[in-house]
ROGUFI-825203 format. One record per residue (C-alpha): residue number from 1; x, y, z; residue in three letters; chain. Coordinates in nm, 4 decimals. Example, Ala and Ser with C-alpha at 12.3 -4.5 7.8 and 13.67 -1.06 7.14 Angstrom:
2
pos 1	X 1.2300	Y -0.4500	Z 0.7800	code ALA	unit A
pos 2	X 1.3670	Y -0.1060	Z 0.7140	code SER	unit A
END
This chain:
114
pos 1	X 10.9028	Y 1.8668	Z 11.3156	code LEU	unit A
pos 2	X 10.5276	Y 1.9100	Z 11.2666	code GLN	unit A
pos 3	X 10.2219	Y 1.8047	Z 11.4756	code ASP	unit A
pos 4	X 10.2474	Y 1.3927	Z 11.6067	code ARG	unit A
pos 5	X 10.5486	Y 1.2984	Z 11.4258	code ASP	unit A
pos 6	X 10.7985	Y 1.0436	Z 11.6511	code GLU	unit A
pos 7	X 11.1464	Y 1.1162	Z 11.7271	code ILE	unit A
pos 8	X 11.3123	Y 0.7384	Z 11.7342	code PHE	unit A
pos 9	X 11.6626	Y 0.7422	Z 11.9685	code ILE	unit A
pos 10	X 11.8012	Y 0.4400	Z 11.8926	code ALA	unit A
pos 11	X 11.9977	Y 0.2555	Z 12.2497	code THR	unit A
pos 12	X 12.4231	Y 0.2724	Z 12.2310	code LEU	unit A
pos 13	X 12.4942	Y -0.0868	Z 12.1141	code SER	unit A
pos 14	X 12.7924	Y -0.2010	Z 12.2883	code PRO	unit A
pos 15	X 12.9735	Y -0.3779	Z 11.9521	code THR	unit A
pos 16	X 13.3285	Y -0.4331	Z 11.8770	code VAL	unit A
pos 17	X 13.3125	Y -0.4568	Z 11.4792	code ASN	unit A
pos 18	X 13.6015	Y -0.7230	Z 11.2990	code VAL	unit A
pos 19	X 13.6363	Y -0.7438	Z 10.9580	code THR	unit A
pos 20	X 13.8626	Y -0.8814	Z 10.6851	code GLY	unit A
pos 21	X 13.9386	Y -1.2014	Z 10.6462	code GLN	unit A
pos 22	X 13.7945	Y -1.3664	Z 10.9417	code ILE	unit A
pos 23	X 13.6332	Y -1.6700	Z 10.9546	code ILE	unit A
pos 24	X 13.2546	Y -1.4881	Z 11.0829	code ARG	unit A
pos 25	X 13.2951	Y -1.1317	Z 11.0260	code PRO	unit A
pos 26	X 13.0686	Y -0.8961	Z 11.2215	code GLY	unit A
pos 27	X 12.9391	Y -0.6954	Z 11.5017	code LEU	unit A
pos 28	X 13.0756	Y -0.9069	Z 11.8389	code ILE	unit A
pos 29	X 12.9357	Y -0.8391	Z 12.1788	code ARG	unit A
pos 30	X 13.2031	Y -0.5590	Z 12.3646	code TRP	unit A
pos 31	X 13.3161	Y -0.7145	Z 12.7020	code VAL	unit A
pos 32	X 13.5628	Y -0.4519	Z 12.8659	code GLU	unit A
pos 33	X 13.9127	Y -0.5348	Z 12.9071	code GLY	unit A
pos 34	X 13.9361	Y -0.7663	Z 12.6644	code ASN	unit A
pos 35	X 14.2166	Y -0.7592	Z 12.3494	code ASN	unit A
pos 36	X 14.2165	Y -0.7997	Z 12.0136	code VAL	unit A
pos 37	X 14.2376	Y -1.1674	Z 11.9988	code LYS	unit A
pos 38	X 13.9476	Y -1.2381	Z 12.2365	code TYR	unit A
pos 39	X 13.7308	Y -1.0597	Z 11.9641	code TYR	unit A
pos 40	X 13.9140	Y -1.2352	Z 11.6592	code ILE	unit A
pos 41	X 13.8642	Y -1.6226	Z 11.8564	code ASP	unit A
pos 42	X 13.5110	Y -1.5016	Z 11.8940	code LYS	unit A
pos 43	X 13.4274	Y -1.4468	Z 11.5217	code ALA	unit A
pos 44	X 13.6194	Y -1.7804	Z 11.4199	code GLY	unit A
pos 45	X 13.9659	Y -1.6690	Z 11.3878	code GLY	unit A
pos 46	X 14.1503	Y -1.6283	Z 11.0749	code TYR	unit A
pos 47	X 14.0232	Y -1.7510	Z 10.7542	code SER	unit A
pos 48	X 14.2921	Y -1.9279	Z 10.5139	code TRP	unit A
pos 49	X 14.3799	Y -1.5939	Z 10.3446	code ASN	unit A
pos 50	X 14.4237	Y -1.3826	Z 10.6312	code ALA	unit A
pos 51	X 14.7553	Y -1.1675	Z 10.6250	code ARG	unit A
pos 52	X 14.7994	Y -1.0980	Z 11.0229	code THR	unit A
pos 53	X 15.1370	Y -0.9144	Z 11.0287	code ALA	unit A
pos 54	X 14.9556	Y -0.6822	Z 10.9270	code LYS	unit A
pos 55	X 14.6450	Y -0.6461	Z 11.1718	code LEU	unit A
pos 56	X 14.4697	Y -0.3080	Z 11.2234	code ARG	unit A
pos 57	X 14.1890	Y -0.1657	Z 11.4806	code LEU	unit A
pos 58	X 14.0751	Y 0.1873	Z 11.4098	code ILE	unit A
pos 59	X 14.0017	Y 0.3562	Z 11.7017	code LYS	unit A
pos 60	X 13.6470	Y 0.5181	Z 11.6595	code ALA	unit A
pos 61	X 13.7300	Y 0.7850	Z 11.8752	code ASN	unit A
pos 62	X 13.9922	Y 0.9143	Z 11.6206	code THR	unit A
pos 63	X 14.0180	Y 0.6753	Z 11.3675	code GLY	unit A
pos 64	X 14.3598	Y 0.6340	Z 11.3753	code THR	unit A
pos 65	X 14.5054	Y 0.3300	Z 11.2809	code TRP	unit A
pos 66	X 14.7277	Y 0.1321	Z 11.5354	code ILE	unit A
pos 67	X 14.9125	Y -0.1825	Z 11.5426	code LYS	unit A
pos 68	X 14.7855	Y -0.3657	Z 11.8379	code PRO	unit A
pos 69	X 15.0064	Y -0.5118	Z 12.1032	code ARG	unit A
pos 70	X 14.8621	Y -0.8380	Z 12.2676	code LYS	unit A
pos 71	X 14.7514	Y -0.5618	Z 12.5924	code LYS	unit A
pos 72	X 14.6277	Y -0.3387	Z 12.3935	code THR	unit A
pos 73	X 14.2509	Y -0.2640	Z 12.5060	code VAL	unit A
pos 74	X 13.9753	Y -0.2924	Z 12.2783	code VAL	unit A
pos 75	X 13.6750	Y -0.0076	Z 12.2702	code GLU	unit A
pos 76	X 13.3177	Y -0.0027	Z 12.1832	code ILE	unit A
pos 77	X 13.2371	Y 0.0759	Z 11.8562	code GLY	unit A
pos 78	X 13.6691	Y -0.0002	Z 11.7564	code ASP	unit A
pos 79	X 13.7405	Y -0.2112	Z 11.4153	code THR	unit A
pos 80	X 13.9565	Y -0.4755	Z 11.4123	code ILE	unit A
pos 81	X 14.0422	Y -0.5185	Z 10.9983	code PHE	unit A
pos 82	X 14.3148	Y -0.8195	Z 10.8654	code VAL	unit A
pos 83	X 14.3570	Y -0.7510	Z 10.5008	code PRO	unit A
pos 84	X 14.3983	Y -1.0775	Z 10.2953	code GLU	unit A
pos 85	X 14.7213	Y -1.2283	Z 10.1932	code LYS	unit A
pos 86	X 14.8741	Y -1.1221	Z 9.8570	code GLN	unit A
pos 87	X 14.8497	Y -1.3792	Z 9.6236	code GLU	unit A
pos 88	X 15.2805	Y -1.3984	Z 9.4470	code ILE	unit A
pos 89	X 15.2923	Y -1.4568	Z 9.0063	code HIS	unit A
pos 90	X 15.5836	Y -1.6687	Z 8.9851	code TYR	unit A
pos 91	X 15.5454	Y -1.6802	Z 8.6725	code TRP	unit A
pos 92	X 15.6108	Y -1.3102	Z 8.6517	code GLU	unit A
pos 93	X 15.8063	Y -1.2577	Z 8.9675	code LEU	unit A
pos 94	X 16.0400	Y -1.5481	Z 8.7995	code TRP	unit A
pos 95	X 16.0550	Y -1.3360	Z 8.4358	code LYS	unit A
pos 96	X 16.1394	Y -1.0230	Z 8.6325	code ASP	unit A
pos 97	X 16.4038	Y -1.1898	Z 8.7837	code ILE	unit A
pos 98	X 16.5421	Y -1.3234	Z 8.4082	code LEU	unit A
pos 99	X 16.5025	Y -1.0088	Z 8.2791	code LEU	unit A
pos 100	X 16.7572	Y -0.8638	Z 8.4977	code VAL	unit A
pos 101	X 17.0261	Y -1.1101	Z 8.5169	code PHE	unit A
pos 102	X 16.9772	Y -1.0536	Z 8.1068	code SER	unit A
pos 103	X 17.0472	Y -0.6936	Z 8.1353	code GLN	unit A
pos 104	X 17.3425	Y -0.7462	Z 8.3946	code ILE	unit A
pos 105	X 17.4878	Y -1.0409	Z 8.1784	code ALA	unit A
pos 106	X 17.4878	Y -0.8110	Z 7.9006	code THR	unit A
pos 107	X 17.6697	Y -0.4761	Z 8.0226	code ILE	unit A
pos 108	X 17.9166	Y -0.7103	Z 8.1220	code LEU	unit A
pos 109	X 17.9767	Y -0.8726	Z 7.8281	code LEU	unit A
pos 110	X 17.9876	Y -0.5285	Z 7.6263	code VAL	unit A
pos 111	X 18.2048	Y -0.3972	Z 7.9584	code VAL	unit A
pos 112	X 18.4440	Y -0.6329	Z 7.8189	code ARG	unit A
pos 113	X 18.4355	Y -0.6308	Z 7.4270	code SER	unit A
pos 114	X 18.5494	Y -0.2443	Z 7.5295	code VAL	unit A
END
């Protein structure tokens, strides 16, 4: 530090980060005792392609990812992450299924002819 330098210390902003497939992702003001559903509702709810079964709460203190339950309390600085549903390519799936069946049929024909 030098003479006339200034130090700025930001105040702690009690927020929870809601991110991923949410209508209005961002920082939501933390309210003591509320659960994940409260913060998702405050952020506008899930978007159309949200994979709600894989929702995770990332704890600010430890960085651990947990699957929240209804009574899991969210703390200051925690992050709620809602991943995106994976797109299903039906044509690729259909081709793979046909390939497996054709291989099985080929094996059965070879075994029968021997």
